C-alpha positions in Angstrom: 91.9 94.3 69.6 90.4 93.1 72.7 90.7 95.5 76.1 92.9 94.2 78.9 91.3 92.6 82.0 92.5 95.8 83.9 90.4 97.9 81.2 87.6 95.9 81.7 87.7 96.2 85.3 87.9 99.7 85.0 84.8 100.0 82.7 82.9 98.1 85.3 83.6 100.0 88.0 82.6 103.2 86.3 79.1 101.8 85.7 79.0 100.3 89.0 80.3 103.0 91.6 76.8 104.7 91.1 74.6 101.8 91.4 76.1 100.6 94.5 75.9 104.3 95.9 72.1 104.8 95.2 71.8 101.5 97.1 73.7 102.7 99.9 76.9 100.7 99.7 80.3 101.1 98.9 82.0 99.3 95.9 84.6 97.7 97.8 86.4 96.2 94.7 86.0 94.1 91.4 87.9 90.9 90.2 87.7 89.6 86.7 89.4 86.1 87.0 89.0 82.4 85.4 87.9 79.9 88.3 87.6 76.3 86.8 87.9 77.2 83.3 85.2 79.9 83.2 85.4 83.7 83.6 83.8 85.0 87.0 83.2 88.6 87.5 83.2 89.3 91.0 81.4 92.4 92.7 82.3 93.1 96.2 79.9 95.4 98.3 80.7 96.9 101.8 78.2 98.6 104.1 78.7 99.7 107.7 75.3 97.7 108.8 76.7 94.7 106.6 75.6 93.0 103.2 72.6 90.8 103.1 71.9 88.2 100.7 68.9 90.0 99.7 71.3 93.3 99.4 73.1 91.1 96.9 70.2 90.2 95.0 68.9 93.2 94.5 72.4 94.8 93.2 73.0 91.7 90.9 69.8 92.2 89.1 70.1 95.9 88.6 74.1 95.4 87.5 73.5 92.5 85.2 70.6 94.6 83.3 73.3 97.3 83.3 75.9 95.5 82.1 73.9 93.8 79.3 73.3 97.1 78.0 76.8 98.5 78.1 78.8 95.1 77.5 81.9 95.9 78.5 83.4 92.0 78.9 83.8 90.6 75.7 83.3 87.3 76.5 81.0 84.9 78.7 81.3 85.3 82.2 79.4 84.7 85.3 78.5 87.8 87.7 78.5 87.3 91.4 77.8 90.1 94.0 78.7 89.6 97.3 80.4 91.1 100.5 84.3 91.2 100.6 83.9 88.8 103.9 86.3 88.4 106.9 89.4 87.8 105.0 88.6 90.5 102.5 90.8 91.3 99.8 92.5 94.9 99.6 92.4 96.7 96.3 93.9 100.3 97.1 96.2 101.5 100.0 93.4 103.7 101.1 91.4 100.4 102.1 94.7 99.4 104.2 94.4 102.4 106.1 91.4 101.2 107.8 93.5 97.8 108.8 96.5 99.1 110.2 97.7 97.0 113.2 95.8 94.0 111.5 97.5 91.2 110.3 97.4 91.0 106.2 98.8 88.4 103.6 100.8 90.3 100.6 101.5 88.7 97.3 103.9 90.4 95.0 104.5 90.4 91.4 108.1 90.7 91.6 110.3 88.9 94.1 111.5 91.7 97.1 114.2 90.4 99.5 114.0 87.2 98.0 110.3 86.5 98.6 107.2 87.1 97.0 104.9 86.6 100.0 104.8 88.8 103.2 102.3 88.0 106.4 102.1 90.4 109.3 100.6 93.5 110.6 100.2 96.3 108.6 102.2 99.1 110.1 102.2 102.1 107.9 100.2 103.4 104.8 101.6 105.4 102.3 99.7 107.0 99.2 101.7 104.2 97.0 103.2 101.8 99.1 102.2 99.8 102.3 104.8 98.5 105.3 104.1 95.1 106.7 105.9 93.6 109.8 106.7 90.5 108.1 106.8 87.2 110.5 110.5 86.1 108.9 111.9 89.5 107.5 110.7 92.2 109.8 109.3 95.7 108.6 109.1 95.4 104.6 107.9 98.4 102.3 106.0 97.5 99.3 105.3 99.3 96.3 101.4 99.1 95.5 102.5 98.6 91.8 104.5 95.7 93.0 101.3 94.2 94.9 99.9 91.3 93.0 97.0 90.6 95.7 96.6 91.6 99.4 93.9 90.4 101.8 93.1 90.8 105.6 94.8 87.5 107.3 92.4 87.3 110.5 92.4 84.0 112.0 89.3 82.1 111.5 87.8 80.2 114.4 88.3 76.4 114.4 84.9 74.4 114.5 83.9 72.8 117.7 84.3 73.9 121.2 84.9 77.7 121.4 88.3 78.6 123.5 86.4 81.2 125.5 83.8 79.2 126.8 84.7 77.7 130.4 83.8 74.1 131.4 81.1 74.3 133.9 82.3 72.1 137.2 79.4 69.6 137.8 78.2 69.8 141.0 76.4 67.0 142.7 74.1 67.5 145.4 74.8 65.5 148.3 72.0 63.9 150.3 72.6 62.4 153.7 
């Protein structure tokens, strides 16, 4: 009998946490999912100074060797190591605590108040639940056991001109 995806993620987390800490990172989270018909094992690292491409490459090499030895994933997969990014997924309530007051998007496993998606700022974090001020429903408390996915929902800047820059008025030198 093959282990469940959640059991595999737990095994990978147990192997990865000491490696990430030794390299000066926090293990932000692990995802094991299918994308375009192939399995992807995504390991997300966090650091207050940021995560560079060189950091990801170094950890990827070490982690790849470690996973080859312990072989926790019983099928073919692609290993990806990266930072969580701006629209970072939230894997635990403790991560949500860092974003109180910030907008997030929560997808639930089962419908709650007739909805499965809630968008708005986090207003409260408990040990096993989070509360969001949803755009349509107001304050909604979601049990962490019912969270399918959650991620920070910061607005991304549009390409082109920055709205913060003021246009310079052109001055023409007048000659007499």
